MARVOBA-655071 format. One record per atom (N, C-alpha, C): chain; residue number from 1; atom name; x, y, z. Coordinates in Angstrom, 3 decimals. Example, Ala and Ser with C-alpha at 12.3 -4.5 7.8 and 13.67 -1.06 7.14 Angstrom:
BEGIN
{'A'; 1; 'N'; {13.190; -5.690; 7.800}};
{'A'; 1; 'CA'; {12.300; -4.500; 7.800}};
{'A'; 1; 'C'; {13.200; -3.300; 7.800}};
{'A'; 2; 'N'; {12.850; -2.250; 7.080}};
{'A'; 2; 'CA'; {13.670; -1.060; 7.140}};
{'A'; 2; 'C'; {12.900; 0.030; 7.870}};
This chain:
BEGIN
{'A'; 1; 'N'; {21.646; 12.679; -3.306}};
{'A'; 1; 'CA'; {21.132; 12.992; -1.971}};
{'A'; 1; 'C'; {19.547; 12.637; -1.847}};
{'A'; 2; 'N'; {19.238; 11.884; -0.985}};
{'A'; 2; 'CA'; {17.754; 11.483; -0.957}};
{'A'; 2; 'C'; {16.628; 12.560; -0.843}};
{'A'; 3; 'N'; {15.856; 12.176; -1.419}};
{'A'; 3; 'CA'; {14.741; 13.233; -1.473}};
{'A'; 3; 'C'; {13.902; 13.187; 0.018}};
{'A'; 4; 'N'; {13.896; 11.984; 0.310}};
{'A'; 4; 'CA'; {13.171; 11.695; 1.790}};
{'A'; 4; 'C'; {13.607; 10.325; 2.328}};
{'A'; 5; 'N'; {13.750; 10.550; 3.645}};
{'A'; 5; 'CA'; {14.100; 9.245; 4.461}};
{'A'; 5; 'C'; {13.273; 9.177; 5.599}};
{'A'; 6; 'N'; {12.637; 7.905; 5.953}};
{'A'; 6; 'CA'; {11.608; 8.052; 6.868}};
{'A'; 6; 'C'; {11.980; 6.719; 7.846}};
{'A'; 7; 'N'; {11.535; 6.589; 9.120}};
{'A'; 7; 'CA'; {11.962; 5.581; 10.038}};
{'A'; 7; 'C'; {10.768; 5.106; 10.793}};
{'A'; 8; 'N'; {10.976; 3.774; 11.122}};
{'A'; 8; 'CA'; {10.123; 3.090; 11.811}};
{'A'; 8; 'C'; {10.894; 2.161; 12.669}};
{'A'; 9; 'N'; {10.386; 1.512; 13.785}};
{'A'; 9; 'CA'; {11.248; 0.802; 14.706}};
{'A'; 9; 'C'; {10.288; -0.186; 15.230}};
{'A'; 10; 'N'; {10.781; -1.291; 15.631}};
{'A'; 10; 'CA'; {9.976; -2.140; 16.485}};
{'A'; 10; 'C'; {10.913; -2.580; 17.705}};
{'A'; 11; 'N'; {10.364; -2.875; 18.932}};
{'A'; 11; 'CA'; {11.019; -3.317; 20.021}};
{'A'; 11; 'C'; {10.245; -5.002; 20.215}};
{'A'; 12; 'N'; {10.975; -6.067; 20.120}};
{'A'; 12; 'CA'; {10.341; -7.023; 20.106}};
{'A'; 12; 'C'; {10.795; -7.859; 21.435}};
{'A'; 13; 'N'; {10.052; -8.876; 22.083}};
{'A'; 13; 'CA'; {10.424; -9.576; 23.061}};
{'A'; 13; 'C'; {9.518; -10.723; 22.804}};
{'A'; 14; 'N'; {10.626; -11.898; 23.173}};
{'A'; 14; 'CA'; {10.106; -13.127; 23.290}};
{'A'; 14; 'C'; {10.446; -14.040; 21.761}};
{'A'; 15; 'N'; {9.914; -15.159; 21.746}};
{'A'; 15; 'CA'; {10.221; -16.130; 20.743}};
{'A'; 15; 'C'; {9.004; -15.675; 19.747}};
{'A'; 16; 'N'; {9.188; -16.196; 18.373}};
{'A'; 16; 'CA'; {8.079; -15.662; 17.267}};
{'A'; 16; 'C'; {6.592; -16.104; 17.617}};
{'A'; 17; 'N'; {6.748; -17.224; 18.336}};
{'A'; 17; 'CA'; {5.447; -17.824; 18.519}};
{'A'; 17; 'C'; {4.579; -17.211; 19.694}};
{'A'; 18; 'N'; {5.183; -16.735; 20.758}};
{'A'; 18; 'CA'; {4.365; -16.320; 21.911}};
{'A'; 18; 'C'; {4.948; -14.651; 21.884}};
{'A'; 19; 'N'; {6.119; -14.329; 21.245}};
{'A'; 19; 'CA'; {6.449; -12.909; 21.755}};
{'A'; 19; 'C'; {5.587; -11.999; 21.071}};
{'A'; 20; 'N'; {5.954; -10.775; 21.533}};
{'A'; 20; 'CA'; {5.054; -9.505; 20.811}};
{'A'; 20; 'C'; {5.961; -8.366; 20.653}};
{'A'; 21; 'N'; {5.660; -7.520; 19.781}};
{'A'; 21; 'CA'; {6.197; -6.488; 19.425}};
{'A'; 21; 'C'; {5.714; -4.933; 19.560}};
{'A'; 22; 'N'; {6.383; -4.028; 19.690}};
{'A'; 22; 'CA'; {5.681; -2.623; 19.760}};
{'A'; 22; 'C'; {6.287; -1.794; 18.758}};
{'A'; 23; 'N'; {5.683; -1.446; 17.802}};
{'A'; 23; 'CA'; {6.160; -0.635; 16.578}};
{'A'; 23; 'C'; {5.767; 0.735; 16.790}};
{'A'; 24; 'N'; {6.788; 1.666; 16.210}};
{'A'; 24; 'CA'; {6.486; 3.091; 16.080}};
{'A'; 24; 'C'; {6.970; 3.555; 14.977}};
{'A'; 25; 'N'; {6.139; 4.768; 14.319}};
{'A'; 25; 'CA'; {6.618; 5.462; 13.301}};
{'A'; 25; 'C'; {7.384; 6.566; 13.875}};
{'A'; 26; 'N'; {8.678; 6.531; 13.668}};
{'A'; 26; 'CA'; {9.662; 7.293; 14.301}};
{'A'; 26; 'C'; {9.733; 8.643; 13.595}};
{'A'; 27; 'N'; {9.615; 8.797; 12.329}};
{'A'; 27; 'CA'; {9.822; 10.016; 11.550}};
{'A'; 27; 'C'; {8.417; 11.069; 11.852}};
{'A'; 28; 'N'; {7.387; 10.515; 11.966}};
{'A'; 28; 'CA'; {6.016; 11.254; 12.122}};
{'A'; 28; 'C'; {5.665; 11.202; 13.445}};
{'A'; 29; 'N'; {5.578; 10.195; 14.239}};
{'A'; 29; 'CA'; {4.955; 9.847; 15.413}};
{'A'; 29; 'C'; {3.397; 9.312; 15.179}};
{'A'; 30; 'N'; {3.035; 9.287; 13.903}};
{'A'; 30; 'CA'; {1.817; 9.038; 13.304}};
{'A'; 30; 'C'; {1.353; 7.650; 14.175}};
{'A'; 31; 'N'; {0.206; 7.578; 14.483}};
{'A'; 31; 'CA'; {-0.366; 6.315; 15.032}};
{'A'; 31; 'C'; {-0.230; 5.900; 16.615}};
{'A'; 32; 'N'; {0.980; 6.671; 16.999}};
{'A'; 32; 'CA'; {1.465; 6.237; 18.474}};
{'A'; 32; 'C'; {1.969; 4.905; 18.207}};
{'A'; 33; 'N'; {2.354; 4.335; 19.488}};
{'A'; 33; 'CA'; {2.802; 2.973; 19.435}};
{'A'; 33; 'C'; {1.814; 1.746; 19.118}};
{'A'; 34; 'N'; {1.876; 0.658; 18.413}};
{'A'; 34; 'CA'; {1.133; -0.242; 18.196}};
{'A'; 34; 'C'; {1.730; -1.728; 18.118}};
{'A'; 35; 'N'; {0.731; -2.560; 18.624}};
{'A'; 35; 'CA'; {1.312; -3.953; 18.735}};
{'A'; 35; 'C'; {1.366; -4.710; 17.445}};
{'A'; 36; 'N'; {2.286; -5.796; 17.478}};
{'A'; 36; 'CA'; {2.365; -6.765; 16.571}};
{'A'; 36; 'C'; {2.911; -8.053; 17.204}};
{'A'; 37; 'N'; {2.293; -8.998; 16.597}};
{'A'; 37; 'CA'; {2.660; -10.514; 16.984}};
{'A'; 37; 'C'; {2.261; -11.475; 16.060}};
{'A'; 38; 'N'; {2.938; -12.559; 16.090}};
{'A'; 38; 'CA'; {2.355; -13.608; 14.884}};
{'A'; 38; 'C'; {0.709; -13.957; 14.670}};
{'A'; 39; 'N'; {0.485; -14.248; 16.165}};
{'A'; 39; 'CA'; {-1.039; -14.629; 16.002}};
{'A'; 39; 'C'; {-1.824; -13.420; 15.577}};
{'A'; 40; 'N'; {-1.420; -12.231; 15.494}};
{'A'; 40; 'CA'; {-2.335; -11.056; 15.265}};
{'A'; 40; 'C'; {-1.893; -10.941; 13.775}};
{'A'; 41; 'N'; {-1.075; -11.218; 13.373}};
{'A'; 41; 'CA'; {-0.673; -11.245; 11.881}};
{'A'; 41; 'C'; {-1.725; -11.733; 11.053}};
{'A'; 42; 'N'; {-2.257; -12.799; 11.322}};
{'A'; 42; 'CA'; {-3.305; -13.399; 10.636}};
{'A'; 42; 'C'; {-4.853; -13.394; 11.009}};
{'A'; 43; 'N'; {-4.570; -12.755; 12.189}};
{'A'; 43; 'CA'; {-6.169; -12.850; 12.920}};
{'A'; 43; 'C'; {-6.640; -11.274; 12.795}};
{'A'; 44; 'N'; {-5.821; -10.320; 12.655}};
{'A'; 44; 'CA'; {-6.000; -8.659; 12.668}};
{'A'; 44; 'C'; {-6.979; -8.265; 13.748}};
{'A'; 45; 'N'; {-6.708; -8.544; 14.989}};
{'A'; 45; 'CA'; {-7.744; -8.140; 15.938}};
{'A'; 45; 'C'; {-7.683; -6.573; 16.157}};
{'A'; 46; 'N'; {-8.525; -5.968; 16.676}};
{'A'; 46; 'CA'; {-8.519; -4.498; 17.034}};
{'A'; 46; 'C'; {-7.192; -4.037; 17.645}};
{'A'; 47; 'N'; {-6.626; -2.855; 16.976}};
{'A'; 47; 'CA'; {-5.428; -2.296; 17.890}};
{'A'; 47; 'C'; {-4.013; -3.231; 17.639}};
{'A'; 48; 'N'; {-4.259; -3.942; 16.748}};
{'A'; 48; 'CA'; {-3.049; -4.632; 16.188}};
{'A'; 48; 'C'; {-2.891; -4.443; 14.625}};
{'A'; 49; 'N'; {-1.601; -4.540; 14.140}};
{'A'; 49; 'CA'; {-1.333; -4.233; 12.881}};
{'A'; 49; 'C'; {-0.424; -5.545; 12.265}};
{'A'; 50; 'N'; {-0.120; -5.557; 11.170}};
{'A'; 50; 'CA'; {0.552; -6.411; 10.485}};
{'A'; 50; 'C'; {1.715; -5.736; 9.465}};
{'A'; 51; 'N'; {2.713; -6.331; 9.198}};
{'A'; 51; 'CA'; {3.525; -5.922; 7.926}};
{'A'; 51; 'C'; {2.834; -5.718; 6.703}};
{'A'; 52; 'N'; {1.931; -6.993; 6.432}};
{'A'; 52; 'CA'; {1.138; -6.565; 5.189}};
{'A'; 52; 'C'; {0.172; -5.471; 5.181}};
{'A'; 53; 'N'; {-0.471; -5.122; 6.381}};
{'A'; 53; 'CA'; {-1.290; -4.097; 6.499}};
{'A'; 53; 'C'; {-0.479; -2.718; 6.182}};
{'A'; 54; 'N'; {0.673; -2.762; 6.802}};
{'A'; 54; 'CA'; {1.193; -1.350; 6.488}};
{'A'; 54; 'C'; {1.740; -1.259; 5.234}};
{'A'; 55; 'N'; {2.208; -2.493; 4.407}};
{'A'; 55; 'CA'; {2.829; -2.266; 3.119}};
{'A'; 55; 'C'; {1.512; -1.903; 2.396}};
{'A'; 56; 'N'; {0.121; -2.513; 2.679}};
{'A'; 56; 'CA'; {-0.954; -1.903; 1.983}};
{'A'; 56; 'C'; {-1.068; -0.701; 2.054}};
{'A'; 57; 'N'; {-1.168; -0.011; 3.266}};
{'A'; 57; 'CA'; {-1.334; 1.390; 3.483}};
{'A'; 57; 'C'; {-0.311; 2.031; 2.688}};
{'A'; 58; 'N'; {0.860; 1.904; 2.792}};
{'A'; 58; 'CA'; {1.890; 2.535; 1.998}};
{'A'; 58; 'C'; {1.697; 2.687; 0.624}};
{'A'; 59; 'N'; {1.419; 1.549; -0.066}};
{'A'; 59; 'CA'; {0.973; 1.256; -1.509}};
{'A'; 59; 'C'; {-0.166; 2.043; -1.764}};
{'A'; 60; 'N'; {-1.210; 2.034; -1.065}};
{'A'; 60; 'CA'; {-2.505; 2.827; -1.321}};
{'A'; 60; 'C'; {-2.034; 4.455; -1.390}};
{'A'; 61; 'N'; {-1.246; 4.647; -0.523}};
{'A'; 61; 'CA'; {-0.934; 6.212; -0.312}};
{'A'; 61; 'C'; {-0.147; 6.686; -1.453}};
{'A'; 62; 'N'; {0.799; 5.770; -1.909}};
{'A'; 62; 'CA'; {1.852; 6.200; -2.752}};
{'A'; 62; 'C'; {1.253; 6.184; -4.175}};
{'A'; 63; 'N'; {0.526; 5.036; -4.436}};
{'A'; 63; 'CA'; {-0.556; 5.044; -5.607}};
{'A'; 63; 'C'; {-1.309; 6.049; -5.768}};
{'A'; 64; 'N'; {-1.938; 6.643; -4.838}};
{'A'; 64; 'CA'; {-2.924; 7.609; -4.899}};
{'A'; 64; 'C'; {-2.380; 8.984; -5.547}};
{'A'; 65; 'N'; {-1.003; 9.332; -4.548}};
{'A'; 65; 'CA'; {-0.402; 10.411; -4.936}};
{'A'; 65; 'C'; {0.171; 10.369; -6.483}};
{'A'; 66; 'N'; {0.910; 9.177; -6.891}};
{'A'; 66; 'CA'; {1.301; 8.875; -8.352}};
{'A'; 66; 'C'; {0.106; 9.203; -9.312}};
{'A'; 67; 'N'; {-1.067; 8.637; -8.995}};
{'A'; 67; 'CA'; {-2.006; 8.918; -10.055}};
{'A'; 67; 'C'; {-2.549; 10.273; -10.147}};
{'A'; 68; 'N'; {-2.769; 10.822; -8.938}};
{'A'; 68; 'CA'; {-3.141; 12.582; -8.893}};
{'A'; 68; 'C'; {-2.078; 13.338; -9.659}};
{'A'; 69; 'N'; {-0.942; 12.834; -9.527}};
{'A'; 69; 'CA'; {0.199; 13.550; -10.639}};
{'A'; 69; 'C'; {-0.004; 13.239; -12.012}};
{'A'; 70; 'N'; {-0.116; 12.181; -12.390}};
{'A'; 70; 'CA'; {-0.335; 11.753; -13.707}};
{'A'; 70; 'C'; {-1.463; 12.337; -14.126}};
{'A'; 71; 'N'; {-2.635; 12.315; -13.759}};
{'A'; 71; 'CA'; {-3.680; 13.071; -14.181}};
{'A'; 71; 'C'; {-3.515; 14.620; -14.113}};
{'A'; 72; 'N'; {-3.120; 15.135; -13.232}};
{'A'; 72; 'CA'; {-2.588; 16.450; -13.329}};
{'A'; 72; 'C'; {-1.794; 17.040; -14.369}};
{'A'; 73; 'N'; {-0.681; 16.242; -14.801}};
{'A'; 73; 'CA'; {0.335; 16.705; -15.637}};
{'A'; 73; 'C'; {-0.474; 16.384; -17.100}};
{'A'; 74; 'N'; {-1.620; 15.579; -17.154}};
{'A'; 74; 'CA'; {-2.263; 15.439; -18.286}};
{'A'; 74; 'C'; {-3.414; 16.568; -18.555}};
{'A'; 75; 'N'; {-3.547; 17.175; -17.680}};
{'A'; 75; 'CA'; {-4.671; 18.423; -17.495}};
{'A'; 75; 'C'; {-5.980; 18.147; -16.924}};
{'A'; 76; 'N'; {-6.155; 17.111; -16.481}};
{'A'; 76; 'CA'; {-7.128; 16.307; -15.796}};
{'A'; 76; 'C'; {-7.101; 16.145; -14.295}};
{'A'; 77; 'N'; {-6.780; 16.853; -13.464}};
{'A'; 77; 'CA'; {-6.709; 16.846; -11.928}};
{'A'; 77; 'C'; {-7.893; 15.936; -11.607}};
{'A'; 78; 'N'; {-7.647; 15.012; -10.456}};
{'A'; 78; 'CA'; {-8.727; 14.295; -9.933}};
{'A'; 78; 'C'; {-9.658; 15.337; -9.356}};
{'A'; 79; 'N'; {-11.191; 15.115; -9.249}};
{'A'; 79; 'CA'; {-12.219; 15.460; -8.155}};
{'A'; 79; 'C'; {-11.484; 14.446; -6.846}};
{'A'; 80; 'N'; {-11.706; 13.350; -7.041}};
{'A'; 80; 'CA'; {-11.261; 12.510; -6.143}};
{'A'; 80; 'C'; {-10.755; 11.069; -6.462}};
{'A'; 81; 'N'; {-9.904; 10.321; -5.633}};
{'A'; 81; 'CA'; {-9.598; 9.261; -5.918}};
{'A'; 81; 'C'; {-9.607; 8.322; -4.728}};
{'A'; 82; 'N'; {-10.016; 7.107; -4.756}};
{'A'; 82; 'CA'; {-10.001; 6.031; -3.692}};
{'A'; 82; 'C'; {-9.363; 4.749; -4.094}};
{'A'; 83; 'N'; {-8.326; 4.747; -3.510}};
{'A'; 83; 'CA'; {-7.395; 3.564; -3.803}};
{'A'; 83; 'C'; {-7.549; 2.480; -2.386}};
{'A'; 84; 'N'; {-7.529; 1.378; -3.131}};
{'A'; 84; 'CA'; {-7.740; 0.071; -1.702}};
{'A'; 84; 'C'; {-6.640; -0.712; -2.370}};
{'A'; 85; 'N'; {-5.914; -1.317; -1.240}};
{'A'; 85; 'CA'; {-4.892; -2.245; -1.596}};
{'A'; 85; 'C'; {-5.051; -3.581; -0.674}};
{'A'; 86; 'N'; {-5.062; -4.704; -1.252}};
{'A'; 86; 'CA'; {-5.257; -5.773; -0.565}};
{'A'; 86; 'C'; {-3.966; -6.733; -0.757}};
{'A'; 87; 'N'; {-3.011; -6.919; 0.528}};
{'A'; 87; 'CA'; {-2.135; -7.716; 0.248}};
{'A'; 87; 'C'; {-1.979; -8.789; 0.791}};
{'A'; 88; 'N'; {-1.759; -9.854; -0.189}};
{'A'; 88; 'CA'; {-1.863; -11.352; 0.393}};
{'A'; 88; 'C'; {-0.631; -12.164; 0.697}};
{'A'; 89; 'N'; {-0.536; -12.568; 2.029}};
{'A'; 89; 'CA'; {0.543; -13.410; 2.596}};
{'A'; 89; 'C'; {-0.006; -14.835; 2.605}};
{'A'; 90; 'N'; {1.029; -15.765; 1.776}};
{'A'; 90; 'CA'; {0.646; -17.042; 1.427}};
{'A'; 90; 'C'; {2.041; -17.690; 2.062}};
{'A'; 91; 'N'; {1.591; -19.076; 2.131}};
{'A'; 91; 'CA'; {2.771; -19.965; 2.361}};
{'A'; 91; 'C'; {3.648; -20.048; 0.907}};
{'A'; 92; 'N'; {4.940; -20.169; 1.152}};
{'A'; 92; 'CA'; {5.779; -20.276; 0.259}};
{'A'; 92; 'C'; {6.926; -21.423; 0.424}};
{'A'; 93; 'N'; {6.902; -22.318; 0.073}};
{'A'; 93; 'CA'; {8.118; -23.510; 0.579}};
{'A'; 93; 'C'; {7.914; -23.600; 1.945}};
{'A'; 94; 'N'; {9.049; -23.614; 2.642}};
{'A'; 94; 'CA'; {8.706; -23.726; 4.115}};
{'A'; 94; 'C'; {8.485; -22.457; 4.967}};
{'A'; 95; 'N'; {8.229; -21.412; 4.197}};
{'A'; 95; 'CA'; {8.057; -20.059; 5.083}};
{'A'; 95; 'C'; {6.761; -19.374; 4.405}};
{'A'; 96; 'N'; {6.837; -18.197; 4.263}};
{'A'; 96; 'CA'; {5.746; -17.283; 3.832}};
{'A'; 96; 'C'; {6.161; -16.393; 2.931}};
{'A'; 97; 'N'; {5.204; -15.908; 2.028}};
{'A'; 97; 'CA'; {5.746; -14.704; 1.232}};
{'A'; 97; 'C'; {4.537; -13.998; 0.863}};
{'A'; 98; 'N'; {4.714; -12.391; 0.824}};
{'A'; 98; 'CA'; {3.647; -11.549; 0.050}};
{'A'; 98; 'C'; {3.817; -11.937; -1.328}};
{'A'; 99; 'N'; {2.640; -12.559; -1.696}};
{'A'; 99; 'CA'; {2.454; -13.066; -3.194}};
{'A'; 99; 'C'; {1.764; -12.182; -3.912}};
{'A'; 100; 'N'; {0.802; -11.520; -3.730}};
{'A'; 100; 'CA'; {0.001; -10.561; -4.603}};
{'A'; 100; 'C'; {-0.353; -9.430; -3.945}};
{'A'; 101; 'N'; {-0.724; -8.390; -4.851}};
{'A'; 101; 'CA'; {-1.170; -7.013; -4.292}};
{'A'; 101; 'C'; {-2.261; -6.770; -5.390}};
{'A'; 102; 'N'; {-3.427; -6.812; -4.671}};
{'A'; 102; 'CA'; {-4.745; -6.355; -5.496}};
{'A'; 102; 'C'; {-5.003; -4.741; -5.350}};
{'A'; 103; 'N'; {-4.801; -3.978; -6.281}};
{'A'; 103; 'CA'; {-4.901; -2.533; -6.254}};
{'A'; 103; 'C'; {-6.352; -2.104; -6.982}};
{'A'; 104; 'N'; {-7.195; -1.502; -6.145}};
{'A'; 104; 'CA'; {-8.209; -1.216; -6.906}};
{'A'; 104; 'C'; {-8.424; 0.465; -6.745}};
{'A'; 105; 'N'; {-8.700; 1.204; -7.794}};
{'A'; 105; 'CA'; {-8.920; 2.556; -7.588}};
{'A'; 105; 'C'; {-10.187; 2.973; -8.091}};
{'A'; 106; 'N'; {-10.931; 3.973; -7.735}};
{'A'; 106; 'CA'; {-12.135; 4.459; -8.052}};
{'A'; 106; 'C'; {-11.666; 5.988; -8.093}};
{'A'; 107; 'N'; {-12.473; 6.678; -9.073}};
{'A'; 107; 'CA'; {-12.010; 8.214; -9.158}};
{'A'; 107; 'C'; {-13.229; 9.124; -10.059}};
{'A'; 108; 'N'; {-13.389; 10.149; -9.537}};
{'A'; 108; 'CA'; {-14.086; 11.152; -10.278}};
{'A'; 108; 'C'; {-12.980; 12.112; -10.874}};
{'A'; 109; 'N'; {-13.071; 12.351; -12.350}};
{'A'; 109; 'CA'; {-12.409; 13.088; -13.295}};
{'A'; 109; 'C'; {-13.091; 13.525; -14.131}};
{'A'; 110; 'N'; {-13.170; 14.831; -14.387}};
{'A'; 110; 'CA'; {-13.856; 15.682; -15.273}};
{'A'; 110; 'C'; {-13.221; 15.322; -16.667}};
{'A'; 111; 'N'; {-14.053; 15.054; -17.557}};
{'A'; 111; 'CA'; {-13.609; 14.911; -19.117}};
{'A'; 111; 'C'; {-12.778; 13.842; -19.630}};
{'A'; 112; 'N'; {-12.886; 12.717; -18.832}};
{'A'; 112; 'CA'; {-12.180; 11.456; -18.994}};
{'A'; 112; 'C'; {-13.304; 10.460; -19.166}};
{'A'; 113; 'N'; {-13.225; 9.459; -20.287}};
{'A'; 113; 'CA'; {-13.709; 8.185; -20.360}};
{'A'; 113; 'C'; {-13.194; 7.170; -19.657}};
{'A'; 114; 'N'; {-13.795; 5.820; -19.449}};
{'A'; 114; 'CA'; {-13.311; 5.082; -18.932}};
{'A'; 114; 'C'; {-11.924; 4.393; -19.282}};
{'A'; 115; 'N'; {-11.806; 4.146; -20.389}};
{'A'; 115; 'CA'; {-10.801; 3.933; -21.443}};
{'A'; 115; 'C'; {-9.280; 4.765; -20.797}};
{'A'; 116; 'N'; {-9.458; 6.034; -21.023}};
{'A'; 116; 'CA'; {-8.584; 7.146; -20.390}};
{'A'; 116; 'C'; {-8.171; 6.966; -19.147}};
{'A'; 117; 'N'; {-8.962; 6.828; -18.397}};
{'A'; 117; 'CA'; {-9.042; 6.637; -17.050}};
{'A'; 117; 'C'; {-8.047; 5.331; -16.535}};
{'A'; 118; 'N'; {-8.351; 4.315; -17.233}};
{'A'; 118; 'CA'; {-7.529; 3.218; -17.117}};
{'A'; 118; 'C'; {-6.217; 3.223; -17.501}};
{'A'; 119; 'N'; {-6.058; 3.898; -18.736}};
{'A'; 119; 'CA'; {-4.596; 4.241; -19.503}};
{'A'; 119; 'C'; {-3.882; 5.016; -18.339}};
{'A'; 120; 'N'; {-4.595; 6.015; -17.885}};
{'A'; 120; 'CA'; {-3.796; 6.903; -16.901}};
{'A'; 120; 'C'; {-3.487; 6.252; -15.395}};
{'A'; 121; 'N'; {-4.337; 5.138; -15.134}};
{'A'; 121; 'CA'; {-4.261; 4.406; -13.900}};
{'A'; 121; 'C'; {-3.024; 3.361; -13.987}};
{'A'; 122; 'N'; {-2.762; 2.866; -15.175}};
{'A'; 122; 'CA'; {-1.705; 2.187; -15.564}};
{'A'; 122; 'C'; {-0.224; 2.833; -15.567}};
{'A'; 123; 'N'; {-0.506; 4.005; -16.023}};
{'A'; 123; 'CA'; {0.843; 4.978; -16.146}};
{'A'; 123; 'C'; {1.264; 5.278; -14.689}};
{'A'; 124; 'N'; {0.253; 5.558; -13.743}};
{'A'; 124; 'CA'; {0.450; 5.924; -12.374}};
{'A'; 124; 'C'; {1.121; 4.544; -11.721}};
{'A'; 125; 'N'; {0.537; 3.420; -12.038}};
{'A'; 125; 'CA'; {1.108; 2.253; -11.195}};
{'A'; 125; 'C'; {2.450; 2.074; -11.650}};
{'A'; 126; 'N'; {2.648; 2.483; -12.996}};
{'A'; 126; 'CA'; {4.272; 2.410; -13.446}};
{'A'; 126; 'C'; {5.174; 3.455; -12.789}};
{'A'; 127; 'N'; {4.786; 4.402; -12.362}};
{'A'; 127; 'CA'; {5.410; 5.423; -11.701}};
{'A'; 127; 'C'; {5.415; 5.397; -10.364}};
{'A'; 128; 'N'; {4.685; 4.635; -9.646}};
{'A'; 128; 'CA'; {4.644; 4.615; -8.208}};
{'A'; 128; 'C'; {5.727; 3.995; -7.542}};
{'A'; 129; 'N'; {6.476; 4.730; -6.798}};
{'A'; 129; 'CA'; {7.632; 4.075; -5.957}};
{'A'; 129; 'C'; {7.298; 2.770; -5.259}};
{'A'; 130; 'N'; {6.376; 2.732; -4.462}};
{'A'; 130; 'CA'; {6.094; 1.434; -3.910}};
{'A'; 130; 'C'; {5.860; 0.323; -4.997}};
{'A'; 131; 'N'; {4.967; 0.322; -6.066}};
{'A'; 131; 'CA'; {4.814; -0.574; -6.900}};
{'A'; 131; 'C'; {6.256; -1.041; -7.701}};
{'A'; 132; 'N'; {6.933; -0.017; -7.830}};
{'A'; 132; 'CA'; {8.450; -0.410; -8.415}};
{'A'; 132; 'C'; {9.240; -1.032; -7.437}};
{'A'; 133; 'N'; {9.136; -0.950; -6.065}};
{'A'; 133; 'CA'; {9.758; -1.646; -5.255}};
{'A'; 133; 'C'; {9.045; -3.079; -5.215}};
{'A'; 134; 'N'; {8.161; -3.208; -5.349}};
{'A'; 134; 'CA'; {7.698; -4.789; -5.325}};
{'A'; 134; 'C'; {7.533; -5.556; -6.574}};
{'A'; 135; 'N'; {7.636; -4.703; -7.736}};
{'A'; 135; 'CA'; {7.426; -5.589; -9.017}};
{'A'; 135; 'C'; {8.514; -6.169; -9.370}};
{'A'; 136; 'N'; {8.087; -7.577; -9.756}};
{'A'; 136; 'CA'; {8.895; -8.625; -9.926}};
{'A'; 136; 'C'; {9.154; -9.447; -8.902}};
{'A'; 137; 'N'; {8.757; -9.151; -7.668}};
{'A'; 137; 'CA'; {8.544; -9.708; -6.582}};
{'A'; 137; 'C'; {7.371; -10.209; -6.067}};
{'A'; 138; 'N'; {6.321; -9.493; -6.444}};
{'A'; 138; 'CA'; {5.111; -9.867; -6.093}};
{'A'; 138; 'C'; {4.112; -9.455; -7.104}};
{'A'; 139; 'N'; {3.003; -10.280; -7.505}};
{'A'; 139; 'CA'; {2.067; -10.219; -8.548}};
{'A'; 139; 'C'; {1.351; -8.653; -8.071}};
{'A'; 140; 'N'; {1.013; -7.839; -9.039}};
{'A'; 140; 'CA'; {0.311; -6.453; -8.636}};
{'A'; 140; 'C'; {-0.879; -6.561; -9.977}};
{'A'; 141; 'N'; {-2.075; -6.808; -9.326}};
{'A'; 141; 'CA'; {-3.162; -6.618; -10.092}};
{'A'; 141; 'C'; {-3.949; -5.300; -9.833}};
{'A'; 142; 'N'; {-4.220; -4.442; -11.033}};
{'A'; 142; 'CA'; {-4.854; -3.136; -10.971}};
{'A'; 142; 'C'; {-6.309; -3.085; -11.456}};
{'A'; 143; 'N'; {-7.098; -2.518; -10.748}};
{'A'; 143; 'CA'; {-8.532; -2.255; -11.378}};
{'A'; 143; 'C'; {-8.964; -0.943; -11.076}};
{'A'; 144; 'N'; {-9.253; -0.490; -12.250}};
{'A'; 144; 'CA'; {-9.707; 1.083; -12.363}};
{'A'; 144; 'C'; {-10.992; 1.385; -12.558}};
{'A'; 145; 'N'; {-11.861; 2.069; -11.891}};
{'A'; 145; 'CA'; {-13.367; 2.348; -12.385}};
{'A'; 145; 'C'; {-13.403; 3.886; -12.141}};
{'A'; 146; 'N'; {-13.643; 4.584; -13.239}};
{'A'; 146; 'CA'; {-14.038; 5.926; -13.300}};
{'A'; 146; 'C'; {-15.725; 6.009; -12.950}};
{'A'; 147; 'N'; {-15.746; 7.045; -12.046}};
{'A'; 147; 'CA'; {-17.240; 7.090; -11.404}};
{'A'; 147; 'C'; {-17.717; 8.109; -12.232}};
{'A'; 148; 'N'; {-18.788; 8.277; -12.817}};
{'A'; 148; 'CA'; {-19.425; 9.445; -13.699}};
{'A'; 148; 'C'; {-20.216; 10.262; -12.826}};
């Protein structure tokens, strides 16, 4: 049995070049409805999002929770973690692909040095369900910095 299932949907009208869609986070109702379109996918104007931005948000949230879990289980719960994800959309053959994820994390954790922080950061990346869904299809680069 699934631990959790979440739903999102989009209503799309028109062709890919001129069409637009309205997306909804059905499970939570978070964000209200928001617009997406091909031009806004690469331009990111205010009020519109893209699949890449949504993927980046999902990855950042998942990773922060995974890292907090790893640190807590090691007896060093974080005071704070700030995760940032940059998802890169590139041309691939005749189409497009999300080719790279740059995951950056900064944290305040008492009793750790930079080396231990990096080791725990790597463990968390290996345990993050979103990282695991992407692994093998997308290059994932991790940079971890401990704030003193």
